[in-house]
C-alpha positions as CSV (number, residue, x, y, z in Angstrom):
1,M,-167.5,25.5,216.7
2,F,-168.5,29.0,217.9
3,G,-172.0,28.1,218.9
4,I,-173.5,29.6,215.7
5,S,-174.3,27.5,212.7
6,W,-174.1,28.7,209.1
7,I,-177.9,28.5,209.1
8,D,-178.0,31.2,211.8
9,M,-175.9,33.5,209.6
10,I,-178.3,33.3,206.7
11,G,-181.3,34.8,208.6
12,T,-185.0,34.2,208.2
13,Y,-186.8,35.0,205.0
14,E,-188.2,38.2,206.6
15,Q,-184.6,39.3,207.5
16,R,-183.3,38.5,204.0
17,K,-186.3,39.9,202.0
18,V,-185.8,43.1,200.1
19,A,-189.2,43.2,198.4
20,N,-192.0,40.9,197.3
21,Y,-194.8,41.5,194.9
22,K,-197.7,39.1,194.3
23,N,-200.9,39.0,192.3
24,D,-203.1,36.3,190.8
25,I,-200.7,35.6,187.9
26,F,-197.2,36.0,189.2
27,E,-195.0,36.6,192.2
28,I,-191.6,38.5,192.1
29,D,-189.3,38.1,195.1
30,T,-186.0,39.8,195.8
31,V,-183.9,38.5,198.7
32,R,-180.3,38.5,200.1
33,V,-178.7,35.2,199.2
34,T,-175.5,33.5,200.4
35,D,-175.0,30.9,197.7
36,R,-174.4,33.1,194.6
37,R,-171.6,35.4,193.4
38,F,-173.9,38.4,194.0
39,P,-175.6,39.0,197.4
40,Y,-179.1,39.7,196.0
41,E,-181.3,37.7,193.7
42,T,-184.6,38.5,192.1
43,A,-186.8,35.6,190.9
44,I,-190.3,35.2,189.4
45,R,-192.9,32.5,189.8
46,H,-195.4,32.9,186.9
47,K,-198.3,30.6,186.1
48,N,-197.4,30.7,182.4
49,F,-193.7,29.9,182.7
50,N,-191.8,26.8,184.0
51,D,-195.0,25.2,185.3
52,G,-195.3,28.0,187.9
53,D,-191.8,27.3,189.4
54,W,-189.3,29.9,190.3
55,I,-187.0,31.4,187.5
56,V,-184.1,33.7,188.6
57,L,-184.4,37.0,186.7
58,G,-181.2,38.6,187.9
59,F,-178.7,39.5,190.5
60,S,-177.7,42.7,192.3
61,S,-174.6,43.9,194.2
62,T,-176.4,46.1,196.7
63,K,-179.7,46.3,198.5
64,E,-180.5,49.5,196.7
65,E,-179.8,48.0,193.3
66,A,-181.8,45.0,194.2
67,Q,-184.8,47.2,195.1
68,E,-184.5,49.1,191.8
69,Y,-184.2,45.9,189.8
70,H,-187.2,44.4,191.7
71,D,-189.3,47.5,190.9
72,K,-188.3,47.3,187.2
73,C,-189.3,43.7,187.0
74,V,-192.6,44.3,188.7
75,E,-193.3,47.1,186.3
76,Q,-192.3,45.0,183.3
77,F,-194.5,42.1,184.1
78,T,-197.4,44.3,185.3
79,F,-197.6,46.9,182.5
80,S,-195.8,45.4,179.4
81,P,-196.6,42.4,177.3
82,Y,-195.0,39.2,178.6
83,P,-191.8,38.0,176.9
84,V,-192.1,34.9,174.8
85,V,-189.2,33.3,176.7
86,I,-187.6,34.0,180.1
87,E,-184.0,32.9,180.5
88,D,-183.0,31.9,184.0
89,A,-180.1,34.1,185.0
90,Y,-178.5,31.3,187.1
91,T,-178.9,28.2,185.0
92,F,-179.3,30.0,181.6
93,K,-182.1,27.7,180.8
94,E,-184.9,29.2,178.7
95,Y,-188.5,28.9,179.6
96,P,-191.1,29.6,176.9
97,I,-194.5,31.0,177.7
98,V,-197.2,28.4,178.0
99,Y,-200.7,29.7,178.3
100,V,-202.6,28.1,181.1
101,K,-206.3,27.6,180.5
102,E,-208.3,29.1,183.4
103,E,-210.7,26.7,185.1
104,K,-214.3,27.9,185.4
């Protein structure tokens, strides 16, 4: 209608990204989203939960809050024992920890 599609308004991943942390075990990603009640979402992809698929950890109202929450999540999964279960903040589905045997 105006020459701009709704896809154009979303932006690229790099434009939407607040922060991303990745190591050999997990990745935590925080981005601006347009399909949720809150504009920012933090999710984790962890090899011991949900078959390594994404789980939404939480939502934030501002970019600053999103960065703070991202940092808190990274710290928790880096320096604290893993939780036994992660509950998806969007679907409320619970994902228990499943230890993946390392291949040699």
